[in-house]
Structure formats: structure tokens, C-alpha cells
C-alpha positions as CSV (number, residue, x, y, z in Angstrom):
1,M,14.0,52.3,34.6
2,K,13.7,50.8,31.2
3,S,11.7,54.0,30.1
4,E,14.8,56.2,31.4
5,N,16.9,54.3,29.0
6,R,14.5,55.1,26.1
7,A,14.1,58.7,27.1
8,D,18.0,59.2,27.1
9,D,18.3,57.9,23.6
10,G,15.3,59.9,22.3
11,L,16.0,63.3,23.9
12,T,19.7,63.2,23.8
13,G,20.6,60.9,21.3
14,K,23.1,59.1,23.4
15,S,23.7,55.5,23.4
16,T,21.9,53.5,26.1
17,S,24.7,51.0,26.2
18,R,25.8,51.8,29.8
19,D,25.7,50.0,33.1
20,G,28.6,47.5,32.1
21,G,31.5,46.5,30.2
22,Y,34.3,49.2,30.5
23,G,32.3,51.0,32.9
24,W,33.3,48.8,35.5
25,I,36.9,49.4,34.9
26,V,36.2,53.1,35.2
27,C,34.4,52.5,38.4
28,C,37.8,50.9,39.7
29,G,39.5,54.2,38.6
30,T,37.1,56.2,40.8
31,F,37.7,53.7,43.6
32,I,41.3,54.3,43.3
33,V,40.9,58.0,43.5
34,N,38.6,58.0,46.5
35,F,41.2,55.5,48.1
36,V,44.1,58.1,47.6
37,V,42.2,61.3,48.0
38,F,40.1,60.8,51.1
39,G,42.6,58.2,52.6
40,I,44.9,61.2,53.0
41,H,42.2,63.9,53.9
42,N,40.3,61.8,56.3
43,S,43.6,61.0,57.9
44,F,44.5,64.6,58.8
45,G,43.6,64.1,62.3
46,V,46.7,61.7,62.8
47,V,48.8,64.3,61.3
48,Y,47.0,67.1,63.3
49,V,48.1,65.5,66.7
50,N,51.8,65.0,65.5
51,L,51.9,68.7,64.2
52,L,50.6,69.9,67.6
53,D,53.2,68.0,69.6
54,E,56.1,68.2,67.2
55,L,55.9,71.8,66.0
56,K,54.1,73.4,69.0
57,L,51.3,74.9,66.8
58,G,47.9,76.2,68.2
59,A,44.9,74.1,67.9
60,M,42.9,76.4,65.8
61,Q,45.8,77.4,63.2
62,T,46.7,73.8,62.9
63,A,43.1,72.6,62.0
64,W,42.9,75.3,59.4
65,I,45.6,73.4,57.4
66,G,43.5,70.2,56.9
67,A,40.2,72.3,56.9
68,M,41.4,74.3,54.0
69,A,42.7,71.4,51.9
70,M,39.5,69.6,52.3
71,G,37.6,72.9,51.9
72,L,39.2,73.8,48.6
73,N,38.7,70.0,47.5
74,F,35.0,70.9,47.3
75,F,35.3,74.8,46.7
76,F,36.9,74.2,43.3
77,G,34.2,71.7,42.5
78,P,32.4,74.1,40.1
79,I,35.8,74.8,38.1
80,S,36.6,71.2,38.1
81,S,33.2,70.0,36.8
82,A,33.3,72.8,34.1
83,L,36.7,71.8,33.0
84,C,35.5,68.3,32.7
85,D,32.8,69.4,30.3
86,R,35.3,71.5,28.3
87,F,38.4,69.3,28.1
88,G,37.0,65.9,29.5
89,C,37.6,63.9,32.6
90,R,41.0,62.2,31.7
91,V,42.5,65.7,31.1
92,V,41.5,67.2,34.2
93,S,42.4,64.3,36.3
94,L,45.8,64.2,34.9
95,A,46.2,67.7,36.0
96,G,44.8,67.1,39.5
97,A,47.4,64.2,39.8
98,L,50.2,66.4,39.1
99,L,49.1,69.1,41.5
100,S,48.3,66.5,44.2
101,V,51.8,64.9,44.1
102,S,53.6,68.5,43.8
103,G,51.5,69.7,46.9
104,L,52.4,66.8,49.3
105,F,55.9,66.7,48.3
106,L,56.5,70.6,48.8
107,T,55.0,70.2,52.2
108,S,57.6,68.0,53.5
109,F,60.2,70.9,53.0
110,I,57.8,73.3,55.1
111,Q,58.3,74.3,58.7
112,E,55.9,77.4,59.0
113,V,52.4,77.2,59.1
114,H,51.5,79.8,56.7
115,K,53.5,78.2,54.0
116,M,51.7,74.7,54.6
117,Y,48.5,76.7,53.9
118,V,49.8,77.1,50.3
119,T,51.5,73.7,49.8
120,Y,49.0,71.4,51.6
121,G,46.0,73.5,51.9
122,L,46.1,75.4,48.2
123,V,48.0,73.0,46.0
124,W,47.0,69.6,47.4
125,G,43.4,70.8,48.0
126,V,43.0,71.9,44.4
127,G,44.8,68.9,43.0
128,S,42.6,66.6,44.9
129,S,39.5,68.7,43.7
130,F,40.5,68.1,40.0
131,S,41.0,64.3,40.6
132,F,37.9,63.6,42.8
133,V,35.3,65.8,40.9
134,S,36.3,64.3,37.3
135,S,36.3,60.7,38.9
136,I,32.5,61.4,40.0
137,V,31.6,63.1,36.7
138,V,33.0,60.3,34.7
139,L,30.8,57.7,36.3
140,G,27.7,59.5,35.0
141,E,28.9,58.8,31.5
142,Y,29.3,55.0,31.9
143,F,26.3,54.5,34.2
144,D,22.7,55.0,34.2
145,R,20.5,52.5,35.8
146,R,23.2,51.1,38.0
147,L,24.7,54.6,38.9
148,A,23.5,54.3,42.5
149,L,25.4,51.0,43.0
150,A,28.5,52.0,40.8
151,N,28.7,55.3,42.9
152,G,28.5,53.3,46.2
153,I,31.1,50.8,45.2
154,A,33.5,53.5,43.8
155,T,33.1,55.9,46.7
156,S,33.9,52.9,49.1
157,G,37.4,53.5,48.1
158,S,37.7,56.4,50.6
159,G,36.5,54.1,53.4
160,V,39.1,51.8,52.3
161,G,41.7,54.4,52.0
162,S,40.9,56.0,55.5
163,L,41.1,52.6,57.1
164,V,44.6,51.9,55.6
165,A,45.9,55.4,55.7
166,G,45.2,56.0,59.2
167,P,47.2,53.5,60.9
168,V,49.8,53.5,58.3
169,I,50.4,57.2,58.5
170,N,50.7,57.1,62.3
171,Y,53.3,54.5,61.9
172,L,55.2,56.5,59.4
173,L,55.0,59.6,61.6
174,T,56.4,57.7,64.7
175,S,59.2,55.7,62.6
176,V,60.5,58.3,60.1
177,G,58.9,61.7,61.2
178,W,56.4,63.9,59.4
179,K,58.6,65.2,56.6
180,H,59.6,61.8,55.2
181,S,55.9,60.7,55.6
182,M,54.8,63.6,53.5
183,R,57.2,62.4,50.8
184,I,55.9,58.8,50.8
185,L,52.4,60.2,50.7
186,S,53.3,62.1,47.5
187,G,54.5,58.8,46.1
188,F,51.3,57.2,47.2
189,A,49.2,60.0,45.3
190,G,51.1,58.9,42.2
191,L,48.2,56.3,42.0
192,L,46.0,59.1,40.7
193,W,47.9,59.1,37.4
194,I,46.9,55.4,36.8
195,A,43.3,56.2,37.7
196,A,43.4,59.3,35.1
197,M,44.5,57.1,32.3
198,I,41.4,54.7,32.9
199,F,39.0,57.6,32.3
200,K,38.7,56.9,28.6
201,P,36.2,59.4,27.1
202,K,33.2,57.5,25.5
203,K,33.1,57.7,21.6
204,N,29.4,58.4,21.5
205,L,29.6,61.3,24.0
206,Q,30.0,65.0,22.8
207,S,33.0,65.7,20.4
208,T,35.9,67.8,21.5
209,K,34.6,70.5,19.2
210,E,31.2,70.4,20.8
211,R,32.6,70.5,24.3
212,R,34.5,73.9,23.5
213,C,31.4,75.3,22.2
214,T,29.3,74.7,25.4
215,K,29.1,77.3,28.2
216,L,32.0,76.9,30.8
217,F,29.6,77.6,33.6
218,D,25.9,76.6,33.4
219,T,23.9,78.6,36.1
220,S,20.6,77.4,35.0
221,I,20.5,74.8,37.6
222,W,20.0,77.5,40.4
223,K,16.7,78.2,38.9
224,S,15.4,75.1,40.5
225,K,14.4,75.7,43.9
226,A,14.5,72.2,44.9
227,Y,18.1,72.1,43.9
228,V,18.9,75.2,46.0
229,L,17.3,73.8,49.1
230,W,18.9,70.5,48.5
231,V,22.3,72.2,48.4
232,T,21.3,74.3,51.3
233,T,20.6,71.1,53.4
234,V,23.9,69.5,52.3
235,A,25.9,72.7,53.4
236,V,24.3,73.0,56.7
237,F,25.2,69.2,57.4
238,Q,28.8,69.8,56.3
239,F,29.4,72.4,59.0
240,G,30.0,70.0,61.6
241,Y,30.8,67.1,59.4
242,L,34.6,67.3,59.4
243,I,34.6,67.5,63.1
244,P,35.1,64.0,64.1
245,F,37.4,63.3,61.2
246,I,40.0,65.8,62.4
247,H,39.4,66.1,66.1
248,L,38.3,62.6,67.3
249,V,41.7,61.3,67.8
250,R,42.7,64.4,69.8
251,Y,39.3,64.0,71.8
252,A,40.3,60.2,72.6
253,E,43.8,61.4,73.8
254,D,42.1,63.9,76.1
255,L,40.4,61.1,77.7
256,G,43.6,59.2,78.2
257,V,43.5,57.0,75.0
258,P,47.0,56.4,73.5
259,K,47.7,58.0,70.2
260,S,48.2,54.7,68.5
261,K,44.7,53.4,69.5
262,G,43.1,56.7,68.8
263,A,44.4,56.5,65.1
264,W,42.2,53.3,64.9
265,L,39.2,55.2,65.5
266,I,39.4,56.6,61.9
267,G,39.9,53.2,60.8
268,F,36.9,51.7,62.5
269,L,34.8,54.5,61.0
270,S,36.2,53.7,57.4
271,I,35.2,50.2,57.8
272,T,31.7,50.8,58.5
273,S,31.6,53.7,55.9
274,T,32.9,51.3,53.2
275,L,30.3,48.7,54.2
276,G,27.5,51.5,54.4
277,R,28.3,52.9,50.8
278,V,27.8,49.3,49.2
279,V,24.7,48.5,51.5
280,F,22.8,51.8,51.0
281,G,23.8,51.7,47.2
282,K,22.2,48.4,46.8
283,I,19.0,49.5,48.7
284,S,18.5,52.8,46.8
285,D,18.3,50.9,43.5
286,L,15.4,48.9,44.6
287,K,12.3,50.3,43.0
288,F,10.2,50.8,46.3
289,V,12.8,52.8,48.1
290,N,12.8,56.5,48.2
291,R,16.6,57.7,48.3
292,L,15.6,61.0,49.8
293,Y,14.2,59.4,53.0
294,L,17.0,56.7,53.2
295,Y,19.3,59.8,53.1
296,Q,17.3,61.9,55.6
297,F,17.2,58.9,58.1
298,S,21.1,58.5,57.6
299,I,21.8,62.2,58.4
300,F,19.5,62.0,61.5
301,S,21.4,58.9,62.9
302,I,24.8,60.8,62.2
303,G,23.4,64.0,64.2
304,L,22.1,62.1,67.1
305,S,25.1,59.9,67.5
306,T,27.4,62.9,67.5
307,L,25.2,65.0,69.9
308,L,25.6,61.8,72.3
309,C,29.4,61.5,71.7
310,P,30.6,63.8,74.7
311,L,28.6,61.4,77.0
312,L,31.0,58.6,76.0
313,K,34.1,58.6,78.3
314,N,36.1,55.4,77.2
315,Y,37.6,53.8,74.3
316,A,34.8,51.4,73.9
317,G,32.2,53.8,73.6
318,L,34.4,56.0,71.2
319,V,34.7,52.7,69.1
320,G,30.9,52.3,69.0
321,Y,30.3,55.9,67.9
322,A,32.9,55.7,65.2
323,L,31.1,52.3,63.9
324,I,27.7,54.1,63.8
325,F,29.0,57.4,62.4
326,G,30.8,55.5,59.7
327,F,27.8,53.3,58.7
328,F,25.5,56.1,58.0
329,D,28.3,58.3,56.5
330,G,28.4,55.6,53.9
331,C,24.9,56.6,52.7
332,F,25.9,60.3,52.6
333,V,29.0,59.6,50.5
334,G,27.5,57.2,48.3
335,Q,24.2,58.8,47.6
336,V,24.6,62.7,47.7
337,A,25.8,62.6,44.0
338,V,22.9,60.2,43.0
339,I,20.3,62.1,44.7
340,T,21.8,65.4,43.0
341,A,21.1,63.6,39.6
342,D,17.6,62.6,40.7
343,V,16.9,66.3,41.5
344,V,18.4,68.1,38.3
345,G,18.6,65.3,35.8
346,R,21.6,63.2,34.6
347,D,22.4,65.7,31.7
348,K,23.2,68.4,34.3
349,L,25.0,66.3,36.7
350,S,28.5,67.4,36.4
351,Q,27.6,71.1,36.7
352,A,25.2,70.4,39.6
353,V,27.7,68.3,41.6
354,G,30.6,70.8,40.9
355,N,28.3,73.9,42.0
356,M,27.2,71.8,45.1
357,F,30.7,71.0,46.1
358,G,31.9,74.6,45.7
359,T,29.0,75.8,48.0
360,L,30.0,72.9,50.6
361,A,33.6,74.2,51.0
362,I,32.5,77.5,53.0
363,P,30.8,75.6,55.9
364,M,33.2,72.6,55.7
365,S,36.2,74.8,56.2
366,L,34.7,76.7,59.3
367,G,33.7,73.9,61.3
368,P,37.0,72.1,62.4
369,P,38.7,75.7,63.1
370,L,35.8,76.5,65.3
371,A,36.0,73.1,67.1
372,G,39.9,73.9,67.7
373,W,39.0,77.2,69.1
374,L,36.3,75.9,71.4
375,H,38.9,73.4,72.8
376,E,41.5,76.1,73.6
377,V,38.6,78.1,75.4
378,F,36.8,75.4,77.3
379,G,39.6,72.7,77.4
380,T,37.3,70.2,76.0
381,Y,35.6,69.1,72.7
382,D,32.1,68.5,74.2
383,E,30.9,72.0,72.8
384,A,32.2,71.1,69.3
385,F,30.5,67.9,69.3
386,Y,27.1,69.2,70.5
387,I,27.3,71.9,67.6
388,A,28.1,69.2,65.1
389,G,25.3,66.9,66.1
390,S,22.7,69.6,66.3
391,V,23.5,71.0,62.7
392,A,23.2,67.5,61.5
393,L,19.9,67.0,63.1
394,F,18.4,70.3,61.7
395,S,19.8,69.3,58.2
396,S,17.9,66.2,58.5
397,L,14.7,68.2,59.2
398,M,15.2,70.4,56.1
399,I,15.0,67.3,54.0
400,F,11.0,67.6,54.5
401,G,11.2,70.8,52.7
402,V,13.0,69.3,49.7
403,N,10.6,66.4,49.4
404,C,7.8,68.7,49.5
405,M,9.2,71.0,46.9
406,I,9.6,68.1,44.5
407,R,6.2,66.9,45.2
408,K,4.8,70.4,44.3
409,Q,6.7,70.6,41.0
410,S,5.2,67.0,40.2
411,R,1.7,68.1,40.9
412,A,2.1,71.0,38.8
413,R,3.2,68.9,36.0
414,R,0.4,66.4,36.3
415,Q,-2.1,69.5,36.3
416,L,-0.9,70.1,32.6
417,G,-3.3,67.2,31.8
418,F,-1.1,65.6,29.1
419,K,-2.9,63.1,26.8
420,N,-1.4,60.1,25.0
421,D,-2.1,61.9,21.6
422,T,0.1,64.8,22.2
423,S,3.1,65.5,20.3
424,L,6.2,63.1,20.3
425,S,8.5,65.6,21.9
426,I,6.2,66.3,24.8
427,S,5.7,62.5,25.4
428,E,9.4,61.9,25.3
429,A,9.9,64.8,27.6
430,E,7.3,63.5,30.2
431,T,8.8,60.1,30.0
432,A,12.5,61.3,30.6
433,S,11.3,63.4,33.5
434,D,8.9,60.8,35.1
435,S,11.7,58.0,35.1
436,V,14.2,60.1,36.8
437,Y,12.8,59.5,40.5
438,K,11.5,56.1,41.3
439,N,8.9,57.5,43.7
440,T,6.2,58.7,41.2
441,E,5.3,61.6,43.5
442,S,8.9,63.0,43.8
443,Q,9.6,63.9,40.3
444,P,12.3,66.7,39.8
445,M,11.6,69.3,37.3
446,L,13.6,72.7,36.5
447,E,11.3,75.7,36.2
448,E,12.7,76.6,33.0
449,E,11.7,73.2,31.7
450,Y,8.2,73.6,33.4
451,M,7.8,76.7,31.4
452,V,8.8,75.4,28.1
453,T,6.5,72.3,28.5
454,N,3.8,74.5,29.4
455,K,4.2,76.6,26.3
456,L,4.3,73.5,24.3
457,C,1.0,72.1,25.7
458,K,-0.7,75.5,25.1
459,L,0.6,75.5,21.6
460,H,-0.7,72.0,21.0
461,C,-4.1,72.8,22.3
462,A,-4.5,76.1,20.2
463,L,-3.5,74.0,17.2
464,R,-6.1,71.3,17.9
465,T,-8.7,74.0,18.4
466,S,-7.8,75.7,15.3
467,K,-8.3,72.5,13.4
468,E,-11.6,71.8,14.9
469,L,-12.9,75.3,14.1
470,L,-11.8,74.6,10.4
471,V,-13.6,71.5,10.1
472,V,-16.9,73.1,11.4
473,E,-16.3,75.9,8.9
474,R,-15.9,73.3,6.0
475,E,-19.1,71.5,7.1
476,T,-21.0,74.8,7.4
477,V,-19.9,75.7,3.9
478,L,-20.9,72.4,2.4
């Protein structure tokens, strides 16, 4: 990991004074953003039940409200990350806070479901995207060696937020009604402004003038086959990921569990999710641990537990499912951005995360409405949980392909036969690439980087050969 810091300094000119100091304050800011954004998003299942009962809406059209908001939270990822590169994380986060507060407040005046698609789904969804993506990107500016741990601690805010928000929102709904509850939530979202002010740009990063000269959208990351397959595996998993968050409370109610106790299922899930993010964040920082395999095991565990969920017919069983799902969900939430950085490199993290989040929005938005439709058709959520578990298991198997692709790129790099006396730039490039992934047989490398390095190596060999021929000619003349 020390070589990684040296590589960053040699190749990018950035200061290596990371992993401490003000960075931990920034980590707290990201914690606040996750606390607010996903505390509200993940607790939509509580609001969902109330809307079904109070407004007499259909299960599918009501599920679209929450699914649309969460989907746009990720769909606008590429735009959010591009704006962070252009204007800085603080500006984007401030804009997100304004949209978030406005969207939740306007929703409190709405009665028609199609208008909720605009205020809650669109305005709140886009605002939360600006706040969330900027909070993830800014961590990459302040952390390097401890990025996995910092990301795990910061994203645990969503688990704590869900733990607090679920029961609190349920209490507000029963006490003051859903309209006043939305107005209180809009005030709660005001914490996003505090977090945005914490995201102070680093002085040794790109200046504002340099940021404005950079491309708004960088599509070069899609040239990496490993990145494309990695995004595909996460997207497949996301198809069923939100189904428990939105429909688990209603599923428990169908089994005769009171709504107040059902709301605590999301709280139990959030408790273990918070624990999982810290635990897996610490484990993934160990040198002998392959993050990709750790992530794969977690997704497999989520899929298997979800597939078996319909067999649970009492509250105790649902609590056990929520605890297991939440713990391994902590690995997914805490490590997905870190592994993305491992695949494409830290310098492309903002664009890679943004593009990935944008891709995830489509399957993420389709899963919950499909579950609502299946419930209307069959009168049960069994089929929905079977589908969610199956796609998670399939996604975990796709990870083998990602690892094989990374290994293949690594072998191709080693076949170049680099020597210690090669040029300094080639040596530094090799150090930077090899230090990204702790498993030496799992080095990520973009195809364009491979081509450039290959050309440099051939040029170096040609120059060496020409020098040797010149020496031979001189000796012959003498």
C-alpha cells in the first residue's frame, strides 16, 4: 500500500497527505448524507403501507413512487459525478439539499399519485442523487489507503438512518398523518446543508479553472471489459434488491403481524447493515483478503436468504431474515464503490461510480413495481421473493467472470516482460497499477492503458536495439 501512495504522487502530482485529519470530518459529513438520504428512501415501505390504506391506491402504482425516487437517485449518478468534477462536491451537494427539501415539502400538499411521481419521485430523487453521489466522490479526495474503512463507516449512516427513520416515520404517520409527516421529513432533510458545508475542496486538487477544462462526461471507462461486466453483475443484483425494503412490511402484515411491529423489521435490517459495513470495511483492508470474493460471498448469502424467505411464516423468522439480509447488505453498500475504484483506478472513481449508479437505476426501478403486480395477481409475495433471491444468486456467480477478466488483463501485462531498467514512466505506471489491487493476480487495467504501455515498451526496446547496433558499428569501424 505504500507503493500506492508513491505512485499517486509520481503519476498525478497529488499530495499523499490523505487518510486522516480533516478527512474524518468529511467522513462524518458523508455519514450525515447517508443517514438522511437512505433513512428516508429505505423507510418508504412504512409510507407505502400507509398510502395503500389511506389513499386507497393500487399496490403497483404506489410502489412506483418509492421505486422512481430510489431509481432516479442512482440514474442521475453520471450527471452528479460529472458535475462534481466540473464544479466541485460542495456545490453539487448544496444543490441536492435544496432539491431534497423542496421535493419532500411539496409532496405534503399532493393527493394524486401522478403528482407524487413529480414531487417525491423526481424532485426528491434527483436531489438525493446530487447529495449522495457527491458525498461518495469526496471521500476519494481525502482517503486512499483507508478508503475501504472510511467508506464503510460513512455508509453505515444509511443503516443508522433506516433504524431511526422507520419507527419514527411510523409514529409520525399514526400521530399527525402523512402530510405533516412529509413536512417534518423535509425539515429533517435540512441536515444535508450542514453536510454540504463540510465538503471543503482540497487545495492540492485540481483548480476550478482546470476542472472547467475537463470533459463533462468521460466514457473511456466503458472500454474496460472488466468494468462493463462488474457493472452488469451489480445491475442484475439490483433488480430484486429493493423488494425487501419496500414490501417486507406489507408481507409481514399479510402474515398477521401488526404494522407497528412490521416497521421494526426495517430497523433490525438497518442495525446489522450498519454493523456489516464497519466489519466488512475493516476486513477488506487486510492485505490477504480479496475484496471481490468477500463481496461475492455476501451477495450469495443475500440471495439464498431471500430465496428462503417465503418459507418463514412467523414474526421471529422474518426478524432472522432481516438480520441476515442486513449484515451482508452492509458489505454490498460499503464495498461496491471501493471495488469499483479497484477495477478502474482511483483517478476515474467519480465517473465510474456515477456511470454505474446510472446503469443501476433501470433494474432497481423495475423490481418493486413487479413485486406489487405479482402480489395483486397471486395475492402473495412468495413469487416476488423467489425472483429477488434467484437474481441475487445469479449475480454472485457472475463475479467469477469479473475475477477471470481481471486475471486475464494481469497476465497480459506480465507477459510484456518489464525489466527494472526500463524508463521511469513505465516503472511508475506499473507500480501504480499493481498497487491498486491487493491480490497480485487481480490487477485491474483499462484496455487503453494496456495499449499505451505496450507501445512504450516496444519503443523502449527499439531504442535499446538501435543503441546496441550503433555500438557494434563503431567497434567495426575502429
